[in-house]
A tleap script that builds the chain and sets N, CA, C and O, in Angstrom:
source leaprc.protein.ff14SB
mol = sequence {
  NGLY ALA ARG PRO ALA ASP VAL ALA ALA LEU
  ALA ASP ALA ILE ALA ALA GLU PRO GLY LEU
  ILE LEU GLY GLY VAL MET ALA VAL ALA PRO
  LEU GLY ALA PRO PRO ARG ALA ALA PHE GLY
  LYS LEU ARG ARG ILE ALA GLU SER VAL ARG
  SER ALA HIE PRO ARG ALA LEU VAL ILE SER
  ALA GLY MET SER GLY ASP LEU GLU GLU ALA
  ILE ALA GLU GLY ALA THR HIE VAL ARG ILE
  GLY THR ALA LEU LEU GLY GLY ARG ARG PRO
  PHE VAL CARG
}
set mol.1.N position { 127.032 100.985 160.253 }
set mol.1.CA position { 126.579 101.982 161.183 }
set mol.1.C position { 127.512 102.073 162.373 }
set mol.1.O position { 128.378 101.221 162.573 }
set mol.2.N position { 127.324 103.093 163.140 }
set mol.2.CA position { 128.143 103.312 164.329 }
set mol.2.C position { 127.289 103.931 165.422 }
set mol.2.O position { 126.372 104.706 165.149 }
set mol.3.N position { 127.600 103.583 166.654 }
set mol.3.CA position { 126.949 104.228 167.795 }
set mol.3.C position { 127.470 105.657 167.908 }
set mol.3.O position { 128.625 105.924 167.577 }
set mol.4.N position { 126.628 106.571 168.370 }
set mol.4.CA position { 127.086 107.959 168.492 }
set mol.4.C position { 128.413 108.103 169.239 }
set mol.4.O position { 129.245 108.932 168.870 }
set mol.5.N position { 128.610 107.311 170.271 }
set mol.5.CA position { 129.853 107.405 171.046 }
set mol.5.C position { 131.077 106.971 170.249 }
set mol.5.O position { 132.203 107.320 170.601 }
set mol.6.N position { 130.862 106.213 169.180 }
set mol.6.CA position { 131.976 105.695 168.379 }
set mol.6.C position { 132.271 106.522 167.129 }
set mol.6.O position { 133.243 106.252 166.425 }
set mol.7.N position { 131.449 107.518 166.851 }
set mol.7.CA position { 131.566 108.250 165.586 }
set mol.7.C position { 132.886 109.003 165.467 }
set mol.7.O position { 133.506 108.978 164.404 }
set mol.8.N position { 133.325 109.660 166.510 }
set mol.8.CA position { 134.571 110.443 166.419 }
set mol.8.C position { 135.752 109.554 166.052 }
set mol.8.O position { 136.548 109.908 165.182 }
set mol.9.N position { 135.870 108.412 166.705 }
set mol.9.CA position { 136.979 107.497 166.402 }
set mol.9.C position { 136.856 106.940 164.992 }
set mol.9.O position { 137.857 106.800 164.289 }
set mol.10.N position { 135.638 106.624 164.576 }
set mol.10.CA position { 135.429 106.124 163.217 }
set mol.10.C position { 135.785 107.200 162.192 }
set mol.10.O position { 136.436 106.910 161.188 }
set mol.11.N position { 135.364 108.425 162.438 }
set mol.11.CA position { 135.695 109.530 161.528 }
set mol.11.C position { 137.205 109.713 161.424 }
set mol.11.O position { 137.733 109.919 160.332 }
set mol.12.N position { 137.896 109.640 162.549 }
set mol.12.CA position { 139.357 109.763 162.537 }
set mol.12.C position { 139.992 108.642 161.720 }
set mol.12.O position { 140.923 108.876 160.951 }
set mol.13.N position { 139.480 107.418 161.894 }
set mol.13.CA position { 140.031 106.269 161.162 }
set mol.13.C position { 139.796 106.412 159.661 }
set mol.13.O position { 140.686 106.118 158.862 }
set mol.14.N position { 138.607 106.860 159.278 }
set mol.14.CA position { 138.307 107.058 157.854 }
set mol.14.C position { 139.222 108.137 157.278 }
set mol.14.O position { 139.817 107.956 156.216 }
set mol.15.N position { 139.327 109.248 157.980 }
set mol.15.CA position { 140.146 110.366 157.493 }
set mol.15.C position { 141.621 109.990 157.380 }
set mol.15.O position { 142.343 110.568 156.567 }
set mol.16.N position { 142.074 109.040 158.176 }
set mol.16.CA position { 143.482 108.633 158.158 }
set mol.16.C position { 143.818 107.696 157.005 }
set mol.16.O position { 144.992 107.501 156.692 }
set mol.17.N position { 142.817 107.122 156.377 }
set mol.17.CA position { 143.064 106.187 155.272 }
set mol.17.C position { 143.360 106.951 153.991 }
set mol.17.O position { 142.588 107.833 153.613 }
set mol.18.N position { 144.460 106.636 153.314 }
set mol.18.CA position { 144.850 107.399 152.127 }
set mol.18.C position { 143.843 107.336 150.978 }
set mol.18.O position { 143.752 108.289 150.204 }
set mol.19.N position { 143.104 106.272 150.848 }
set mol.19.CA position { 142.180 106.155 149.719 }
set mol.19.C position { 140.762 106.594 150.012 }
set mol.19.O position { 139.893 106.468 149.150 }
set mol.20.N position { 140.500 107.110 151.210 }
set mol.20.CA position { 139.143 107.495 151.594 }
set mol.20.C position { 139.052 108.987 151.861 }
set mol.20.O position { 140.022 109.625 152.270 }
set mol.21.N position { 137.868 109.528 151.620 }
set mol.21.CA position { 137.575 110.921 151.940 }
set mol.21.C position { 136.354 110.931 152.847 }
set mol.21.O position { 135.311 110.386 152.487 }
set mol.22.N position { 136.473 111.538 154.007 }
set mol.22.CA position { 135.351 111.657 154.927 }
set mol.22.C position { 134.481 112.814 154.468 }
set mol.22.O position { 134.858 113.977 154.609 }
set mol.23.N position { 133.313 112.492 153.918 }
set mol.23.CA position { 132.436 113.527 153.388 }
set mol.23.C position { 131.445 114.071 154.390 }
set mol.23.O position { 130.990 115.207 154.261 }
set mol.24.N position { 131.103 113.267 155.395 }
set mol.24.CA position { 130.123 113.703 156.376 }
set mol.24.C position { 129.494 112.518 157.070 }
set mol.24.O position { 130.107 111.459 157.206 }
set mol.25.N position { 128.252 112.711 157.511 }
set mol.25.CA position { 127.538 111.678 158.256 }
set mol.25.C position { 126.188 111.392 157.606 }
set mol.25.O position { 125.661 112.208 156.850 }
set mol.26.N position { 125.643 110.224 157.913 }
set mol.26.CA position { 124.351 109.815 157.367 }
set mol.26.C position { 123.623 108.994 158.410 }
set mol.26.O position { 124.241 108.217 159.138 }
set mol.27.N position { 122.313 109.161 158.487 }
set mol.27.CA position { 121.501 108.339 159.383 }
set mol.27.C position { 120.076 108.286 158.863 }
set mol.27.O position { 119.635 109.133 158.086 }
set mol.28.N position { 119.376 107.261 159.319 }
set mol.28.CA position { 117.950 107.095 159.053 }
set mol.28.C position { 117.255 107.165 160.404 }
set mol.28.O position { 117.707 106.548 161.368 }
set mol.29.N position { 116.167 107.907 160.479 }
set mol.29.CA position { 115.426 108.009 161.738 }
set mol.29.C position { 114.844 106.650 162.110 }
set mol.29.O position { 114.455 105.883 161.230 }
set mol.30.N position { 114.782 106.346 163.395 }
set mol.30.CA position { 114.225 105.054 163.814 }
set mol.30.C position { 112.730 104.976 163.514 }
set mol.30.O position { 112.013 105.972 163.601 }
set mol.31.N position { 112.282 103.790 163.164 }
set mol.31.CA position { 110.858 103.573 162.916 }
set mol.31.C position { 110.075 103.754 164.209 }
set mol.31.O position { 110.514 103.330 165.278 }
set mol.32.N position { 108.923 104.381 164.103 }
set mol.32.CA position { 108.037 104.512 165.245 }
set mol.32.C position { 108.425 105.580 166.248 }
set mol.32.O position { 107.797 105.685 167.301 }
set mol.33.N position { 109.431 106.366 165.953 }
set mol.33.CA position { 109.854 107.443 166.854 }
set mol.33.C position { 109.827 108.756 166.080 }
set mol.33.O position { 109.991 108.758 164.860 }
set mol.34.N position { 109.622 109.868 166.775 }
set mol.34.CA position { 109.630 111.155 166.081 }
set mol.34.C position { 110.990 111.403 165.414 }
set mol.34.O position { 112.017 111.358 166.091 }
set mol.35.N position { 111.015 111.661 164.113 }
set mol.35.CA position { 112.292 111.810 163.416 }
set mol.35.C position { 113.067 113.069 163.795 }
set mol.35.O position { 114.297 113.069 163.733 }
set mol.36.N position { 112.392 114.120 164.178 }
set mol.36.CA position { 113.082 115.390 164.435 }
set mol.36.C position { 114.149 115.242 165.516 }
set mol.36.O position { 115.238 115.804 165.396 }
set mol.37.N position { 113.842 114.487 166.568 }
set mol.37.CA position { 114.822 114.296 167.646 }
set mol.37.C position { 116.060 113.567 167.133 }
set mol.37.O position { 117.186 113.924 167.480 }
set mol.38.N position { 115.849 112.551 166.309 }
set mol.38.CA position { 116.982 111.798 165.752 }
set mol.38.C position { 117.819 112.685 164.841 }
set mol.38.O position { 119.048 112.618 164.863 }
set mol.39.N position { 117.158 113.515 164.040 }
set mol.39.CA position { 117.892 114.393 163.134 }
set mol.39.C position { 118.646 115.475 163.909 }
set mol.39.O position { 119.734 115.884 163.505 }
set mol.40.N position { 118.073 115.934 165.013 }
set mol.40.CA position { 118.779 116.894 165.859 }
set mol.40.C position { 120.042 116.288 166.453 }
set mol.40.O position { 121.087 116.935 166.521 }
set mol.41.N position { 119.926 115.039 166.879 }
set mol.41.CA position { 121.101 114.336 167.416 }
set mol.41.C position { 122.160 114.178 166.332 }
set mol.41.O position { 123.348 114.365 166.593 }
set mol.42.N position { 121.734 113.832 165.108 }
set mol.42.CA position { 122.676 113.695 164.000 }
set mol.42.C position { 123.354 115.025 163.696 }
set mol.42.O position { 124.552 115.059 163.412 }
set mol.43.N position { 122.599 116.123 163.752 }
set mol.43.CA position { 123.190 117.443 163.508 }
set mol.43.C position { 124.294 117.736 164.522 }
set mol.43.O position { 125.360 118.234 164.160 }
set mol.44.N position { 124.036 117.428 165.790 }
set mol.44.CA position { 125.050 117.667 166.820 }
set mol.44.C position { 126.282 116.782 166.596 }
set mol.44.O position { 127.414 117.227 166.785 }
set mol.45.N position { 126.055 115.541 166.195 }
set mol.45.CA position { 127.175 114.649 165.880 }
set mol.45.C position { 127.962 115.202 164.696 }
set mol.45.O position { 129.193 115.213 164.710 }
set mol.46.N position { 127.240 115.664 163.667 }
set mol.46.CA position { 127.901 116.217 162.481 }
set mol.46.C position { 128.744 117.434 162.841 }
set mol.46.O position { 129.849 117.600 162.326 }
set mol.47.N position { 128.230 118.282 163.720 }
set mol.47.CA position { 128.993 119.460 164.143 }
set mol.47.C position { 130.273 119.050 164.863 }
set mol.47.O position { 131.321 119.672 164.687 }
set mol.48.N position { 130.180 118.009 165.667 }
set mol.48.CA position { 131.358 117.509 166.374 }
set mol.48.C position { 132.383 116.939 165.393 }
set mol.48.O position { 133.580 117.203 165.507 }
set mol.49.N position { 131.900 116.158 164.435 }
set mol.49.CA position { 132.798 115.601 163.413 }
set mol.49.C position { 133.448 116.733 162.628 }
set mol.49.O position { 134.651 116.703 162.367 }
set mol.50.N position { 132.661 117.718 162.257 }
set mol.50.CA position { 133.166 118.834 161.458 }
set mol.50.C position { 134.213 119.653 162.213 }
set mol.50.O position { 135.102 120.235 161.592 }
set mol.51.N position { 134.119 119.706 163.528 }
set mol.51.CA position { 135.125 120.463 164.286 }
set mol.51.C position { 136.508 119.821 164.154 }
set mol.51.O position { 137.523 120.516 164.194 }
set mol.52.N position { 136.547 118.506 163.998 }
set mol.52.CA position { 137.825 117.807 163.812 }
set mol.52.C position { 138.175 117.612 162.342 }
set mol.52.O position { 139.345 117.472 161.986 }
set mol.53.N position { 137.156 117.603 161.495 }
set mol.53.CA position { 137.337 117.335 160.059 }
set mol.53.C position { 136.505 118.363 159.273 }
set mol.53.O position { 135.392 118.053 158.846 }
set mol.54.N position { 137.024 119.563 159.081 }
set mol.54.CA position { 136.248 120.659 158.497 }
set mol.54.C position { 135.658 120.389 157.114 }
set mol.54.O position { 134.712 121.065 156.709 }
set mol.55.N position { 136.196 119.420 156.388 }
set mol.55.CA position { 135.667 119.134 155.047 }
set mol.55.C position { 134.517 118.131 155.078 }
set mol.55.O position { 133.962 117.809 154.027 }
set mol.56.N position { 134.151 117.635 156.244 }
set mol.56.CA position { 133.036 116.690 156.381 }
set mol.56.C position { 131.736 117.489 156.483 }
set mol.56.O position { 131.181 117.661 157.568 }
set mol.57.N position { 131.266 117.969 155.341 }
set mol.57.CA position { 130.148 118.912 155.301 }
set mol.57.C position { 128.777 118.267 155.126 }
set mol.57.O position { 127.759 118.914 155.373 }
set mol.58.N position { 128.731 117.019 154.709 }
set mol.58.CA position { 127.455 116.379 154.372 }
set mol.58.C position { 126.734 115.881 155.620 }
set mol.58.O position { 127.324 115.246 156.494 }
set mol.59.N position { 125.442 116.189 155.678 }
set mol.59.CA position { 124.529 115.557 156.632 }
set mol.59.C position { 123.427 114.936 155.786 }
set mol.59.O position { 122.539 115.635 155.298 }
set mol.60.N position { 123.490 113.631 155.618 }
set mol.60.CA position { 122.497 112.912 154.822 }
set mol.60.C position { 121.474 112.321 155.778 }
set mol.60.O position { 121.773 111.401 156.539 }
set mol.61.N position { 120.269 112.860 155.727 }
set mol.61.CA position { 119.212 112.417 156.639 }
set mol.61.C position { 117.872 112.737 156.010 }
set mol.61.O position { 117.740 113.706 155.262 }
set mol.62.N position { 116.902 111.938 156.309 }
set mol.62.CA position { 115.559 112.214 155.837 }
set mol.62.C position { 115.236 111.502 154.546 }
set mol.62.O position { 116.069 111.339 153.655 }
set mol.63.N position { 113.991 111.087 154.490 }
set mol.63.CA position { 113.457 110.447 153.295 }
set mol.63.C position { 112.158 111.150 152.944 }
set mol.63.O position { 111.821 112.166 153.550 }
set mol.64.N position { 111.437 110.632 151.989 }
set mol.64.CA position { 110.239 111.305 151.496 }
set mol.64.C position { 109.271 111.689 152.613 }
set mol.64.O position { 108.679 112.767 152.569 }
set mol.65.N position { 109.104 110.828 153.607 }
set mol.65.CA position { 108.117 111.068 154.645 }
set mol.65.C position { 108.543 112.020 155.745 }
set mol.65.O position { 107.701 112.478 156.518 }
set mol.66.N position { 109.827 112.330 155.837 }
set mol.66.CA position { 110.282 113.181 156.939 }
set mol.66.C position { 111.320 114.209 156.499 }
set mol.66.O position { 112.107 114.691 157.314 }
set mol.67.N position { 111.320 114.538 155.229 }
set mol.67.CA position { 112.358 115.438 154.729 }
set mol.67.C position { 112.278 116.832 155.325 }
set mol.67.O position { 113.309 117.485 155.484 }
set mol.68.N position { 111.072 117.313 155.665 }
set mol.68.CA position { 110.969 118.648 156.257 }
set mol.68.C position { 111.702 118.715 157.591 }
set mol.68.O position { 112.422 119.675 157.864 }
set mol.69.N position { 111.513 117.681 158.428 }
set mol.69.CA position { 112.187 117.647 159.717 }
set mol.69.C position { 113.701 117.553 159.534 }
set mol.69.O position { 114.464 118.190 160.261 }
set mol.70.N position { 114.124 116.756 158.562 }
set mol.70.CA position { 115.559 116.598 158.308 }
set mol.70.C position { 116.184 117.924 157.874 }
set mol.70.O position { 117.245 118.306 158.367 }
set mol.71.N position { 115.531 118.610 156.964 }
set mol.71.CA position { 116.051 119.894 156.483 }
set mol.71.C position { 116.085 120.916 157.617 }
set mol.71.O position { 117.032 121.694 157.729 }
set mol.72.N position { 115.051 120.910 158.456 }
set mol.72.CA position { 115.018 121.835 159.590 }
set mol.72.C position { 116.184 121.597 160.544 }
set mol.72.O position { 116.618 122.518 161.236 }
set mol.73.N position { 116.689 120.371 160.584 }
set mol.73.CA position { 117.817 120.043 161.459 }
set mol.73.C position { 119.154 120.058 160.718 }
set mol.73.O position { 120.156 119.575 161.245 }
set mol.74.N position { 119.180 120.607 159.506 }
set mol.74.CA position { 120.452 120.834 158.832 }
set mol.74.C position { 120.858 119.838 157.767 }
set mol.74.O position { 121.991 119.885 157.286 }
set mol.75.N position { 119.963 118.934 157.381 }
set mol.75.CA position { 120.324 117.963 156.343 }
set mol.75.C position { 120.731 118.690 155.065 }
set mol.75.O position { 120.071 119.634 154.631 }
set mol.76.N position { 121.820 118.234 154.478 }
set mol.76.CA position { 122.275 118.775 153.198 }
set mol.76.C position { 121.892 117.847 152.047 }
set mol.76.O position { 121.880 118.262 150.888 }
set mol.77.N position { 121.582 116.603 152.367 }
set mol.77.CA position { 121.184 115.605 151.376 }
set mol.77.C position { 119.988 114.837 151.935 }
set mol.77.O position { 120.008 114.413 153.091 }
set mol.78.N position { 118.949 114.656 151.121 }
set mol.78.CA position { 117.784 113.860 151.509 }
set mol.78.C position { 117.540 112.794 150.445 }
set mol.78.O position { 117.895 112.965 149.279 }
set mol.79.N position { 116.930 111.700 150.867 }
set mol.79.CA position { 116.644 110.588 149.962 }
set mol.79.C position { 115.136 110.560 149.730 }
set mol.79.O position { 114.372 110.159 150.608 }
set mol.80.N position { 114.716 110.986 148.547 }
set mol.80.CA position { 113.285 111.176 148.297 }
set mol.80.C position { 112.770 110.311 147.151 }
set mol.80.O position { 111.928 110.747 146.366 }
set mol.81.N position { 113.275 109.094 147.059 }
set mol.81.CA position { 112.875 108.200 145.980 }
set mol.81.C position { 111.388 107.921 145.939 }
set mol.81.O position { 110.803 107.920 144.856 }
set mol.82.N position { 110.752 107.684 147.080 }
set mol.82.CA position { 109.321 107.380 147.097 }
set mol.82.C position { 108.514 108.561 146.578 }
set mol.82.O position { 107.551 108.368 145.835 }
set mol.83.N position { 108.886 109.775 146.954 }
set mol.83.CA position { 108.164 110.959 146.481 }
set mol.83.C position { 108.290 111.116 144.969 }
set mol.83.O position { 107.360 111.584 144.313 }
set mol.84.N position { 109.429 110.728 144.420 }
set mol.84.CA position { 109.657 110.871 142.985 }
set mol.84.C position { 109.137 109.690 142.176 }
set mol.84.O position { 108.561 109.867 141.103 }
set mol.85.N position { 109.345 108.481 142.700 }
set mol.85.CA position { 109.082 107.271 141.920 }
set mol.85.C position { 107.884 106.468 142.398 }
set mol.85.O position { 107.483 105.507 141.742 }
set mol.86.N position { 107.310 106.845 143.530 }
set mol.86.CA position { 106.201 106.086 144.091 }
set mol.86.C position { 106.696 104.995 145.020 }
set mol.86.O position { 107.895 104.740 145.130 }
set mol.87.N position { 105.742 104.357 145.687 }
set mol.87.CA position { 106.075 103.313 146.647 }
set mol.87.C position { 106.589 102.055 145.969 }
set mol.87.O position { 106.388 101.841 144.774 }
set mol.88.N position { 107.250 101.239 146.756 }
set mol.88.CA position { 107.775 99.969 146.252 }
set mol.88.C position { 106.789 98.855 146.538 }
set mol.88.O position { 106.039 98.897 147.514 }
set mol.89.N position { 106.804 97.876 145.683 }
set mol.89.CA position { 106.012 96.680 145.955 }
set mol.89.C position { 106.748 95.855 146.994 }
set mol.89.O position { 107.979 95.841 147.016 }
set mol.90.N position { 106.010 95.166 147.858 }
set mol.90.CA position { 106.681 94.313 148.845 }
set mol.90.C position { 107.475 93.210 148.158 }
set mol.90.O position { 107.052 92.664 147.139 }
set mol.91.N position { 108.619 92.895 148.726 }
set mol.91.CA position { 109.447 91.814 148.199 }
set mol.91.C position { 108.884 90.496 148.699 }
set mol.91.O position { 108.728 90.289 149.902 }
set mol.92.N position { 108.583 89.612 147.768 }
set mol.92.CA position { 108.054 88.296 148.124 }
set mol.92.C position { 108.881 87.254 147.404 }
set mol.92.O position { 109.117 87.363 146.200 }
set mol.93.N position { 109.318 86.258 148.125 }
set mol.93.CA position { 110.090 85.169 147.504 }
set mol.93.C position { 109.172 84.150 146.938 }
set mol.93.O position { 109.626 83.156 146.372 }
savepdb mol mol.pdb
quit
């Protein structure tokens, strides 16, 4: 992960590596906070990244419980495993 203030430099570093392709950005909304605000912040970060790296088109955000908010804020990819496969059992050692 990266702090929002560090994303531009990280994107530049990724794009400069010959074996890597910067596809976009990804984030998970914080637990216990409204997801829409986090997804809006990610959208603004993605727009900034895209201004320097026009091929970085992906915004991966949102999961089964908050996909509507993610899509409303521009998510191009959502992770909806729980909606498709059901909940997971707790991991117990």
